[in-house]
C-alpha positions as CSV (number, residue, x, y, z in Angstrom):
1,M,252.6,-52.0,57.1
2,D,252.2,-50.5,60.7
3,R,249.0,-48.7,61.8
4,R,250.4,-45.2,61.5
5,S,251.6,-45.8,57.9
6,F,248.3,-47.6,57.2
7,L,246.3,-44.5,58.2
8,L,248.5,-42.1,56.4
9,A,248.2,-44.2,53.2
10,A,244.4,-44.0,53.5
11,G,244.6,-40.2,53.9
12,A,247.0,-39.9,51.0
13,A,244.4,-41.6,48.7
14,G,242.0,-38.9,49.5
15,A,244.5,-36.1,48.8
16,A,245.5,-37.7,45.5
17,A,241.8,-37.9,44.4
18,A,241.4,-34.2,45.1
19,S,244.4,-33.0,43.1
20,G,244.8,-31.5,39.6
21,A,242.1,-31.3,37.0
22,G,239.8,-33.8,38.9
23,F,239.5,-31.4,41.8
24,W,238.6,-28.4,39.6
25,R,236.0,-30.5,38.0
26,W,234.4,-31.0,41.4
27,L,234.3,-27.3,41.9
28,E,232.2,-26.9,38.7
29,I,229.3,-28.7,40.3
30,P,226.4,-26.3,40.8
31,A,226.1,-25.9,44.6
32,A,223.2,-24.3,46.5
33,V,223.8,-23.3,50.1
34,R,221.2,-23.4,52.9
35,A,221.6,-21.9,56.3
36,P,218.4,-22.5,58.2
37,G,217.6,-19.9,60.8
38,R,220.4,-17.5,59.9
39,E,218.2,-14.6,58.9
40,L,215.7,-15.0,61.7
41,G,218.5,-15.5,64.2
42,H,219.6,-11.9,63.9
43,L,216.2,-10.8,65.4
44,L,216.9,-12.8,68.6
45,R,219.4,-10.2,69.8
46,N,217.1,-7.3,69.1
47,P,213.4,-8.4,69.0
48,G,212.4,-4.8,69.5
49,A,213.3,-4.1,65.9
50,A,210.5,-6.4,64.7
51,P,207.4,-4.8,63.2
52,A,204.1,-4.9,65.1
53,P,202.2,-8.2,64.9
54,R,200.0,-8.6,61.8
55,A,197.9,-11.3,63.5
56,H,196.9,-12.6,66.9
57,Y,196.1,-16.2,67.9
58,E,194.8,-17.7,71.1
59,T,195.0,-21.3,72.1
60,D,195.5,-23.5,75.2
61,V,199.1,-24.7,74.5
62,V,201.7,-23.2,72.2
63,I,204.6,-25.4,71.2
64,L,207.6,-23.4,70.0
65,G,209.6,-25.6,67.6
66,S,208.7,-28.5,65.2
67,G,211.8,-30.6,65.6
68,A,211.6,-34.0,67.3
69,A,210.7,-32.7,70.8
70,G,208.0,-30.3,69.5
71,L,206.4,-32.9,67.2
72,A,206.4,-35.5,70.0
73,A,204.7,-33.1,72.3
74,A,202.0,-32.4,69.7
75,W,201.6,-36.1,69.0
76,R,201.1,-37.0,72.6
77,L,198.7,-34.1,73.2
78,A,196.6,-35.3,70.3
79,K,196.7,-38.9,71.5
80,L,195.5,-37.7,75.0
81,G,192.6,-35.9,73.4
82,H,194.0,-32.4,73.9
83,T,193.3,-30.7,70.6
84,R,193.7,-27.0,71.4
85,F,197.3,-26.3,70.5
86,I,199.4,-24.4,68.0
87,V,202.9,-25.4,66.9
88,V,205.2,-22.7,65.7
89,A,207.4,-24.4,63.2
90,G,210.7,-22.7,64.0
91,P,213.3,-21.4,61.5
92,E,213.1,-24.8,59.7
93,P,210.1,-27.1,59.8
94,N,211.1,-30.4,61.4
95,G,214.4,-29.0,62.7
96,N,217.2,-31.6,62.7
97,L,214.7,-34.1,61.2
98,S,214.4,-32.1,58.0
99,S,214.7,-33.6,54.5
100,G,214.7,-32.7,50.8
101,I,213.5,-34.1,47.5
102,A,215.0,-34.2,44.0
103,G,212.4,-35.3,41.6
104,E,211.3,-38.7,42.9
105,V,214.3,-39.1,45.2
106,R,214.1,-38.1,48.9
107,Y,217.2,-37.4,51.0
108,P,218.0,-36.3,54.6
109,T,219.3,-32.8,55.4
110,G,219.6,-33.7,59.1
111,A,219.5,-36.9,61.1
112,H,219.4,-40.1,59.0
113,Y,219.0,-43.1,61.2
114,L,217.5,-44.5,64.4
115,P,219.0,-47.4,66.4
116,L,216.6,-50.2,67.4
117,P,215.0,-48.6,70.5
118,S,215.5,-50.4,73.7
119,R,212.7,-51.2,76.2
120,E,213.4,-48.0,78.1
121,S,212.5,-46.0,75.0
122,A,208.9,-47.2,75.2
123,H,207.6,-43.9,73.8
124,V,209.6,-44.5,70.6
125,R,208.3,-48.0,70.3
126,E,204.8,-46.8,70.7
127,M,205.3,-44.3,67.9
128,L,206.8,-46.9,65.6
129,Q,203.9,-49.3,66.3
130,E,201.3,-46.6,65.5
131,F,203.1,-45.7,62.3
132,G,203.1,-49.4,61.2
133,L,206.9,-49.7,61.5
134,I,206.7,-52.2,64.3
135,L,204.4,-55.0,63.2
136,D,204.3,-57.1,66.4
137,G,205.5,-57.0,70.0
138,A,206.2,-53.3,70.4
139,Q,207.0,-53.5,74.1
140,S,208.5,-57.0,74.1
141,E,212.2,-57.8,74.3
142,R,212.4,-58.3,70.5
143,P,209.7,-56.6,68.4
144,Y,209.1,-57.5,64.8
145,Y,209.9,-54.5,62.5
146,D,208.7,-53.7,59.0
147,E,211.7,-54.9,57.1
148,R,211.6,-52.0,54.6
149,C,212.9,-49.7,57.3
150,V,215.6,-52.1,58.8
151,V,218.8,-51.2,57.0
152,H,219.5,-53.7,54.2
153,A,222.8,-55.4,53.7
154,P,225.4,-54.3,53.0
155,E,225.0,-51.8,55.9
156,S,228.5,-50.3,56.0
157,R,232.0,-50.5,54.5
158,V,235.2,-48.6,55.1
159,L,237.8,-47.5,52.5
160,I,241.4,-48.4,53.6
161,D,244.4,-47.8,51.4
162,G,242.2,-47.7,48.2
163,L,240.3,-50.9,49.0
164,W,236.7,-51.2,50.4
165,H,236.2,-53.5,53.3
166,D,232.9,-54.7,54.8
167,G,232.0,-53.2,58.2
168,V,233.2,-50.1,60.0
169,L,236.2,-51.6,61.7
170,P,236.9,-54.9,59.7
171,A,239.0,-57.5,61.6
172,D,240.6,-58.7,58.3
173,A,242.2,-55.3,57.8
174,L,243.7,-55.0,61.3
175,P,246.9,-56.4,62.7
176,A,246.5,-59.0,65.5
177,E,247.2,-56.6,68.3
178,A,244.5,-54.2,67.0
179,R,242.0,-57.0,66.7
180,S,242.6,-58.1,70.2
181,E,241.9,-54.5,71.5
182,H,238.8,-54.3,69.4
183,Q,237.5,-57.5,70.9
184,R,238.4,-56.5,74.4
185,F,236.7,-53.1,74.1
186,F,233.4,-54.5,72.8
187,A,233.4,-57.3,75.4
188,Q,233.7,-54.5,78.0
189,V,230.9,-52.6,76.4
190,D,228.7,-55.8,76.5
191,Q,229.3,-56.0,80.2
192,L,228.4,-52.4,80.7
193,A,225.2,-52.8,78.6
194,R,224.1,-55.5,81.1
195,A,225.3,-53.8,84.2
196,R,222.8,-52.4,86.7
197,G,223.2,-50.1,89.7
198,S,222.1,-50.5,93.2
199,D,218.8,-48.9,92.2
200,G,218.1,-51.7,89.8
201,R,218.4,-49.6,86.7
202,R,220.7,-50.2,83.8
203,A,223.9,-48.4,84.1
204,F,223.4,-46.9,80.7
205,A,219.9,-46.4,79.3
206,M,218.2,-44.2,76.8
207,P,216.5,-41.9,77.6
208,I,219.3,-41.0,80.0
209,V,216.9,-40.3,82.9
210,E,216.2,-44.0,83.0
211,S,219.9,-44.7,83.6
212,S,221.2,-45.7,87.1
213,A,222.0,-42.9,89.4
214,D,224.7,-45.1,91.0
215,S,227.8,-43.1,91.7
216,Q,230.1,-45.8,90.3
217,W,228.8,-45.0,86.9
218,R,228.2,-41.3,87.2
219,A,231.8,-40.9,88.3
220,L,232.8,-41.5,84.7
221,D,231.5,-38.0,83.9
222,S,234.5,-36.5,85.7
223,M,236.9,-37.4,82.8
224,N,236.9,-37.3,79.1
225,F,236.6,-40.4,77.0
226,A,240.1,-40.3,75.6
227,A,241.5,-40.2,79.2
228,W,239.3,-43.3,80.1
229,L,240.6,-45.1,77.0
230,D,244.2,-44.3,78.1
231,R,243.4,-45.6,81.6
232,E,242.0,-48.8,80.3
233,G,245.0,-49.4,78.0
234,Y,243.4,-49.0,74.6
235,R,246.2,-47.9,72.3
236,S,245.2,-49.2,68.8
237,T,245.3,-46.3,66.3
238,A,242.4,-47.9,64.3
239,L,240.2,-48.5,67.4
240,R,240.9,-45.0,68.7
241,W,240.0,-43.5,65.3
242,Y,236.8,-45.5,65.3
243,L,235.8,-44.4,68.8
244,D,236.6,-40.8,67.8
245,Y,234.4,-41.3,64.7
246,A,231.6,-42.5,67.0
247,C,231.8,-39.4,69.2
248,R,231.9,-37.1,66.2
249,D,228.9,-38.9,64.7
250,D,226.6,-38.5,67.7
251,Y,228.1,-35.6,69.7
252,G,229.9,-33.6,67.1
253,R,233.3,-33.5,68.9
254,A,236.3,-35.8,69.4
255,C,236.9,-38.3,72.3
256,S,239.1,-35.8,74.1
257,E,236.2,-33.3,74.4
258,V,233.4,-35.7,75.3
259,S,232.6,-37.1,78.7
260,A,233.7,-40.7,79.3
261,Y,230.2,-41.4,80.5
262,A,228.8,-40.2,77.2
263,G,231.4,-42.0,75.2
264,L,230.4,-45.3,76.8
265,H,226.7,-44.4,76.8
266,Y,226.9,-44.3,72.9
267,F,227.5,-48.0,72.9
268,A,226.1,-49.5,76.1
269,S,222.7,-47.8,76.0
270,R,221.7,-49.0,72.6
271,A,220.5,-52.4,73.7
272,G,217.5,-52.7,71.3
273,E,216.9,-56.0,69.6
274,A,214.5,-57.3,67.0
275,T,213.0,-60.6,66.0
276,N,213.9,-60.0,62.4
277,A,217.2,-58.0,62.6
278,E,220.6,-58.5,64.0
279,R,221.7,-56.9,67.2
280,G,223.0,-53.4,66.6
281,A,220.8,-52.9,63.5
282,V,219.4,-49.4,62.7
283,L,216.3,-48.1,61.0
284,T,216.4,-45.7,58.2
285,W,214.4,-44.3,55.3
286,P,215.4,-42.5,52.0
287,E,214.8,-39.1,53.7
288,G,216.3,-40.2,57.0
289,L,214.3,-39.3,60.1
290,G,212.2,-36.9,58.0
291,A,210.0,-39.9,57.6
292,L,209.3,-40.0,61.3
293,A,208.7,-36.2,61.3
294,R,206.1,-36.7,58.6
295,H,204.4,-39.5,60.6
296,L,204.3,-37.5,63.8
297,A,202.9,-34.4,62.1
298,Q,200.2,-36.4,60.4
299,S,199.2,-38.3,63.6
300,A,199.0,-34.9,65.4
301,G,196.8,-33.5,62.6
302,L,199.3,-30.8,61.6
303,S,199.7,-29.2,58.2
304,L,201.8,-26.1,57.7
305,N,199.6,-23.0,57.6
306,A,196.4,-25.0,57.1
307,T,193.4,-22.8,56.4
308,D,190.7,-25.1,57.9
309,A,189.1,-22.7,60.4
310,R,187.5,-25.6,62.2
311,S,190.8,-27.0,63.2
312,T,192.1,-26.2,66.7
313,M,195.5,-27.9,66.0
314,R,197.6,-25.7,63.8
315,L,201.2,-25.5,62.5
316,L,202.3,-22.0,61.7
317,D,205.3,-20.8,59.8
318,G,207.9,-18.8,61.6
319,A,209.9,-18.8,64.8
320,A,209.5,-17.3,68.3
321,I,211.6,-14.3,69.0
322,S,210.3,-13.6,72.5
323,L,208.3,-15.5,75.1
324,R,207.0,-14.0,78.3
325,E,204.5,-14.8,81.0
326,I,201.4,-12.6,81.2
327,P,198.4,-12.7,83.7
328,G,196.8,-16.1,83.2
329,G,199.3,-17.5,80.7
330,V,202.0,-16.7,78.2
331,Q,202.5,-14.7,75.1
332,A,204.9,-15.5,72.2
333,L,205.9,-13.0,69.6
334,C,206.8,-14.9,66.4
335,A,208.5,-13.8,63.1
336,S,208.1,-15.2,59.7
337,L,209.7,-14.6,56.3
338,A,207.2,-16.8,54.4
339,G,205.6,-13.9,52.5
340,G,209.0,-12.6,51.2
341,G,209.3,-10.0,53.8
342,L,209.5,-9.9,57.6
343,E,206.2,-10.2,59.4
344,T,205.3,-11.0,63.0
345,Y,202.3,-12.5,64.8
346,A,201.5,-13.0,68.5
347,V,200.2,-16.2,70.2
348,K,198.5,-16.2,73.6
349,A,198.2,-19.5,75.5
350,R,197.7,-20.9,78.9
351,R,201.0,-22.8,78.7
352,A,204.0,-23.0,76.4
353,I,206.3,-25.8,75.5
354,C,209.7,-24.4,74.6
355,A,210.9,-27.0,72.1
356,M,213.9,-25.1,70.8
357,P,217.7,-25.4,71.4
358,L,218.7,-23.8,74.6
359,Q,221.0,-21.4,72.9
360,V,217.9,-20.0,71.2
361,A,215.8,-20.2,74.3
362,A,218.4,-18.1,76.1
363,H,217.4,-15.2,73.9
364,V,213.7,-16.0,73.6
365,V,212.6,-16.7,77.1
366,G,212.5,-13.6,79.2
367,N,212.7,-15.2,82.7
368,L,215.1,-18.0,82.0
369,H,217.5,-16.9,84.7
370,E,214.7,-16.9,87.2
371,L,214.1,-20.6,86.4
372,G,217.7,-21.5,87.4
373,F,219.4,-21.4,84.0
374,D,222.3,-19.0,83.4
375,A,223.3,-19.3,79.7
376,R,226.9,-18.1,80.5
377,E,227.4,-21.0,82.9
378,H,225.0,-23.7,81.9
379,L,224.6,-23.6,78.2
380,P,226.1,-26.8,76.6
381,A,228.7,-26.4,73.9
382,Q,227.1,-26.4,70.5
383,A,228.7,-28.4,67.7
384,P,228.3,-27.1,64.1
385,W,227.6,-29.4,61.2
386,L,228.1,-29.3,57.4
387,I,225.8,-31.6,55.3
388,G,226.3,-32.1,51.6
389,N,223.7,-33.7,49.4
390,F,224.9,-34.8,45.9
391,V,222.2,-35.5,43.4
392,L,223.5,-38.1,40.9
393,S,222.2,-39.3,37.5
394,G,223.6,-42.8,37.8
395,F,226.2,-44.4,40.0
396,P,230.0,-43.8,39.6
397,K,232.4,-46.7,39.1
398,E,233.5,-48.3,42.4
399,R,237.0,-49.0,43.7
400,P,237.9,-52.7,44.3
401,G,236.5,-54.5,47.3
402,A,233.1,-54.4,49.1
403,A,230.1,-53.2,47.2
404,L,228.4,-49.9,47.7
405,A,226.7,-49.9,51.2
406,W,224.2,-47.7,52.9
407,D,226.9,-46.1,55.1
408,N,230.4,-45.6,53.5
409,I,233.4,-44.4,55.6
410,V,237.0,-43.4,54.8
411,L,239.4,-44.6,57.5
412,G,241.4,-41.7,58.9
413,S,239.2,-39.0,57.5
414,T,238.1,-36.1,59.6
415,S,234.7,-36.3,57.9
416,L,231.9,-38.9,58.7
417,G,231.5,-40.6,55.3
418,Y,228.3,-40.6,53.2
419,V,225.0,-42.5,53.0
420,V,223.0,-43.5,49.9
421,S,219.4,-42.4,49.9
422,T,218.1,-45.1,47.6
423,H,219.7,-47.9,49.5
424,Q,216.4,-48.9,51.1
425,D,214.6,-49.2,47.7
426,I,213.9,-52.8,46.8
427,R,214.8,-52.9,43.1
428,V,216.0,-55.5,40.6
429,G,218.5,-53.0,39.2
430,P,219.9,-49.7,40.5
431,P,217.7,-46.6,40.1
432,Q,218.5,-44.0,37.4
433,R,219.0,-41.3,40.1
434,T,220.2,-41.3,43.6
435,V,221.5,-38.9,46.3
436,F,224.7,-39.4,48.3
437,T,224.6,-37.5,51.6
438,A,227.9,-36.6,53.2
439,Y,228.3,-35.5,56.8
440,H,231.0,-33.4,58.4
441,A,231.0,-32.4,62.1
442,L,233.8,-29.8,61.7
443,S,235.4,-31.1,64.9
444,E,238.9,-30.2,63.6
445,M,238.0,-26.6,64.6
446,S,236.6,-25.2,67.8
447,P,232.8,-24.7,67.6
448,R,233.2,-20.9,67.5
449,Q,235.9,-21.1,64.7
450,A,233.7,-23.5,62.8
451,R,230.7,-21.2,63.0
452,E,232.8,-18.2,61.9
453,W,234.1,-20.3,59.0
454,L,230.6,-21.3,57.9
455,M,229.5,-17.7,57.9
456,R,232.3,-16.4,55.7
457,A,233.2,-19.4,53.5
458,P,232.2,-19.1,49.8
459,P,230.2,-21.9,48.1
460,A,233.3,-23.4,46.4
461,E,235.1,-23.7,49.8
462,L,232.0,-25.3,51.4
463,L,231.7,-27.7,48.5
464,E,235.4,-28.7,48.9
465,R,234.9,-29.5,52.6
466,A,231.6,-31.3,52.0
467,S,233.0,-33.6,49.3
468,I,236.2,-34.8,51.1
469,D,235.2,-38.4,51.5
470,L,233.5,-38.6,48.1
471,R,236.6,-37.3,46.4
472,A,238.6,-39.9,48.3
473,A,236.3,-42.7,47.2
474,Y,235.7,-41.6,43.5
475,G,237.9,-38.8,42.4
476,W,236.5,-36.9,39.5
477,K,234.3,-39.9,38.5
478,L,231.4,-38.9,40.8
479,A,231.6,-35.3,39.7
480,A,231.0,-36.5,36.1
481,C,227.5,-37.8,37.0
482,C,226.6,-35.2,39.7
483,E,223.8,-33.0,38.6
484,R,224.0,-30.6,41.6
485,A,224.9,-30.3,45.2
486,E,222.9,-28.9,48.1
487,I,224.9,-27.9,51.2
488,T,223.2,-27.4,54.5
489,L,224.9,-25.4,57.3
490,R,223.9,-26.0,60.9
491,G,225.8,-23.7,63.1
492,H,224.3,-25.0,66.3
493,A,223.4,-28.5,65.3
494,M,223.8,-30.4,68.6
495,A,224.8,-30.1,72.2
496,V,228.1,-31.6,73.2
497,P,228.1,-33.8,76.4
498,T,231.4,-32.5,77.8
499,P,232.7,-33.8,81.2
500,G,230.5,-32.7,84.0
501,Y,227.3,-32.5,81.9
502,L,225.4,-34.9,84.1
503,S,225.6,-32.4,87.0
504,N,224.8,-29.3,85.0
505,R,222.5,-27.4,87.4
506,G,220.9,-25.3,84.8
507,L,219.8,-28.4,82.8
508,L,218.5,-30.1,85.9
509,A,216.5,-27.0,86.8
510,L,214.8,-26.7,83.4
511,R,214.0,-30.4,83.4
512,E,211.9,-30.0,86.6
513,T,210.3,-26.6,85.7
514,D,206.5,-27.1,85.8
515,G,205.0,-23.7,85.5
516,R,203.5,-21.7,82.6
517,I,206.6,-22.5,80.5
518,L,207.9,-26.1,80.0
519,F,211.0,-27.1,78.2
520,A,211.5,-30.0,75.8
521,H,214.6,-30.5,73.8
522,G,217.5,-33.0,73.5
523,D,219.7,-30.3,75.0
524,L,218.2,-31.2,78.4
525,S,219.8,-34.6,78.1
526,G,223.2,-33.0,77.1
527,Y,223.1,-34.3,73.5
528,S,220.8,-34.4,70.5
529,V,219.4,-37.8,69.5
530,F,215.8,-38.7,68.6
531,E,215.1,-40.9,71.6
532,E,216.0,-38.2,74.1
533,S,214.4,-35.2,72.3
534,T,211.1,-37.0,71.8
535,W,211.1,-38.2,75.5
536,W,211.1,-34.6,76.7
537,G,208.3,-33.6,74.3
538,D,206.3,-36.6,75.4
539,R,206.9,-35.7,79.1
540,C,205.8,-32.1,78.7
541,A,202.5,-33.2,77.0
542,R,201.8,-35.6,79.8
543,R,202.5,-33.0,82.4
544,I,200.0,-30.6,80.8
545,C,197.4,-33.4,80.7
546,S,198.5,-34.5,84.2
547,V,199.1,-38.1,83.0
C-alpha cells in the first residue's frame, strides 16, 4: 500500500465509525459548552456601558490576568518579598492553564503537558524545585524529577488503518523511503539543537530571548516551514503529516502558515534532559498544567476573593476592561459577573503588569499605540481551539495493537488526538471513572472563519467536531460508557508565529517597555507555551523589584 492510500484508509476508518446509528448515539451524549470570556469580551468594545464601580482598591502592583504569565509574576514578587499586589483573575481563572473536575477525577481544559525544561528555562526549573517536582539538581544538566509527574509508559500511540502502533510516527508502519526521511530529519534537528551562533548562544533556545541572534538562524523566519521542508527535500507524506501535527499542536496552524524558524524551534529548543527520564520526555498531571497553576497561586499566597483583611496579596474575580495612567500610577476598571449580574470595581496602583493576550490589551490599554504597538499592524494571528472532555464510567474496548497510552493520535486526522486524565495514576487495575480530553486546533479553517463557526455552531455540531478522533478509535462503544461531555471554546487561544514574527516591531517595543505599565504574556514571544509566558511574568516582577 502506498502512503497516499495508507492515509486515506486511516481517514476512512474514522468516517465509517461516525456513520449510521453509532453516530447518532454519539449525539445523544449530554454536552455542556463553555466559552470563557465571551460575555465580558463584549464590554471591551464599549467600556463606557459598564456601571459605576461598586468598590475601590489600592495597592502597589496590579497584575491583570491569572494565566501563566500573571501567576509567575505574582510568584516572583512574593519570593522577592514584595507583598503589596492584587491579581485580577481575568475572564477565566488560570487562563490556558485551567482545569476541571468530575467527582474525584481531574482533567485539563487548557494546556496539558510541559516538556522537560532546558537549562535556559532556569525560572521553570526553580518553580519545579520549589513545588517538589524536581527532587535534585534543579539547575544541573540532568535534574532528578518526581517520577509521578514524568509521563508513564506507554506515552503515545497512533491509529493507522484500524491498528494501534506505539509512538507518534512508528518506523514499523512506514515504508523504507519514509523511514529514511524520518531519520534524516531528526538527525538534522539534533544538529540544530547543538548548534550555536557567533554570540555563543544556542541557535534555538527557550525562552526565545535566550536564542542566538545570529542572522544565519534568524533568516529562517523569512519563509514558512512547509517551504523549508520542500527546500530540504522532505517529501514523505507521513513525515509531513507529523510535522504539520506538531505545528498545529503548539501553534494552532499548519506548516504552511508557520515560520520555518518556529517550526524548527519546536524541536530544537526542547533540549531538557533528566537523570530518571528519557530524552524528549514530558511532564504532566491529571489536570494538565492546572497543577502548576495551583502551585504558583499557593506559593504566591493567592486565593480567589479571599476575605482576610490582613492580606495584602489578593486574587479578585473579574477582568480588566480599561487601564490608563493617572498621576502617580495607573487605574484599572474591572468587570465581574460573579454575583450573577454585571458589577465593576476600580484598582489604583503604582504600576501594572498587563498579563493578558495582546488582542485583549489592544482594547484595554488606552495608550498602547504610544508605546509602539499598533494592533492593526503588529497583533499576531490568533488561533482558536476546541477542547472536548468526555467523562467515562469505565474504559471502552480497544482496537488491536498497542495498549491505551497517555497521548492517542489518529494518523491523517485534522484533529490532535486525545489524552487520558487518569494515565498518571499508579493503580493495580484501571479506575472506575476517567476523562478523555480531545483537542482540535480548527486549522482547516481560517482563524476568523473558525471563530465565527464557534459562535454560531449548536452543541451537537460542536460535539461532532470535538469527537472526531474518539469516533475513529471507538465508534459507538465509547459513547456507551460516556456520562457527559464538556466542550470548551477558546476563540483566541494562542498566537501564531507566522513568517516575520521575530522582527515584529510592536512586540519588540512592548518587550522593552519599562514605565507604569509592563507587559507579560506568551504573545510577546510570538507563541503561547508555559516556558515563554512565565518568563515574561518573572521578568516583569524582577523589573519592579529592580533585580
